[in-house]
C-alpha positions as a Markdown table, in Angstrom:
| # | Residue | x | y | z |
|---|---|---|---|---|
| 1 | Unk | 24.8 | 21.3 | -23.0 |
| 2 | Unk | 25.6 | 23.6 | -26.0 |
| 3 | Unk | 29.1 | 24.9 | -26.2 |
| 4 | Unk | 30.2 | 27.6 | -28.7 |
| 5 | Unk | 32.5 | 26.3 | -31.5 |
| 6 | Unk | 34.5 | 29.5 | -31.7 |
| 7 | Unk | 35.6 | 32.3 | -29.4 |
| 8 | Unk | 33.4 | 35.4 | -29.7 |
| 9 | Unk | 35.4 | 38.5 | -30.6 |
| 10 | Unk | 35.7 | 41.4 | -28.2 |
| 11 | Unk | 33.7 | 43.8 | -30.4 |
| 12 | Unk | 30.9 | 41.2 | -30.8 |
| 13 | Unk | 30.8 | 40.7 | -27.0 |
| 14 | Unk | 30.8 | 44.4 | -26.3 |
| 15 | Unk | 28.2 | 45.2 | -28.9 |
| 16 | Unk | 25.9 | 42.5 | -27.4 |
| 17 | Unk | 26.4 | 43.9 | -23.9 |
| 18 | Unk | 25.7 | 47.4 | -25.0 |
| 19 | Unk | 22.0 | 46.5 | -25.0 |
| 20 | Unk | 22.0 | 46.0 | -21.2 |
| 21 | Unk | 20.9 | 49.4 | -20.0 |
| 22 | Unk | 19.5 | 50.5 | -16.7 |
| 23 | Unk | 16.4 | 52.6 | -16.2 |
| 24 | Unk | 15.9 | 55.4 | -13.7 |
| 25 | Unk | 13.9 | 54.5 | -10.6 |
| 26 | Unk | 10.4 | 55.7 | -10.6 |
| 27 | Unk | 9.6 | 58.0 | -7.8 |
| 28 | Unk | 6.3 | 59.3 | -6.5 |
| 29 | Unk | 5.3 | 62.0 | -4.1 |
| 30 | Unk | 4.7 | 61.3 | -0.4 |
| 31 | Unk | 1.2 | 62.2 | 0.6 |
| 32 | Unk | 2.3 | 63.2 | 4.1 |
| 33 | Unk | 5.3 | 65.5 | 3.4 |
| 34 | Unk | 5.1 | 65.9 | -0.4 |
| 35 | Unk | 8.7 | 64.7 | -0.8 |
| 36 | Unk | 10.0 | 62.2 | -3.4 |
| 37 | Unk | 9.9 | 58.5 | -2.5 |
| 38 | Unk | 10.1 | 55.1 | -4.1 |
| 39 | Unk | 6.9 | 53.4 | -4.8 |
| 40 | Unk | 5.9 | 50.7 | -2.2 |
| 41 | Unk | 8.5 | 51.9 | 0.3 |
| 42 | Unk | 8.5 | 54.1 | 3.4 |
| 43 | Unk | 9.3 | 57.8 | 2.7 |
| 44 | Unk | 13.0 | 58.6 | 3.5 |
| 45 | Unk | 12.1 | 62.1 | 4.6 |
| 46 | Unk | 9.3 | 61.5 | 7.1 |
| 47 | Unk | 9.2 | 57.7 | 7.5 |
| 48 | Unk | 5.5 | 57.3 | 6.6 |
| 49 | Unk | 4.0 | 54.5 | 4.5 |
| 50 | Unk | 0.3 | 54.3 | 3.7 |
| 51 | Unk | -0.6 | 56.7 | 6.5 |
| 52 | Unk | 1.4 | 55.0 | 9.2 |
| 53 | Unk | 4.7 | 56.1 | 10.7 |
| 54 | Unk | 7.2 | 53.2 | 10.5 |
| 55 | Unk | 10.6 | 54.5 | 11.2 |
| 56 | Unk | 12.6 | 57.6 | 12.0 |
| 57 | Unk | 13.6 | 59.6 | 9.0 |
| 58 | Unk | 16.9 | 58.5 | 7.5 |
| 59 | Unk | 17.5 | 61.9 | 6.0 |
| 60 | Unk | 16.8 | 65.3 | 7.5 |
| 61 | Unk | 16.1 | 68.6 | 5.7 |
| 62 | Unk | 18.8 | 70.5 | 7.6 |
| 63 | Unk | 21.7 | 68.1 | 7.8 |
| 64 | Unk | 24.7 | 69.5 | 9.5 |
């Protein structure tokens, strides 16, 4: 197994790690309620996925 000969400096380590970036999640519109939802997942507003109702809505429009 390869082992580094020298310790990598803090600036080199941080500059290398600066390339690890996250991207925003891609959302699509629900055909049932027109709300935003993640692709290939049930809608959090109405609980529909591919025309079927799978679960109760996790979030309501008028939360108290």
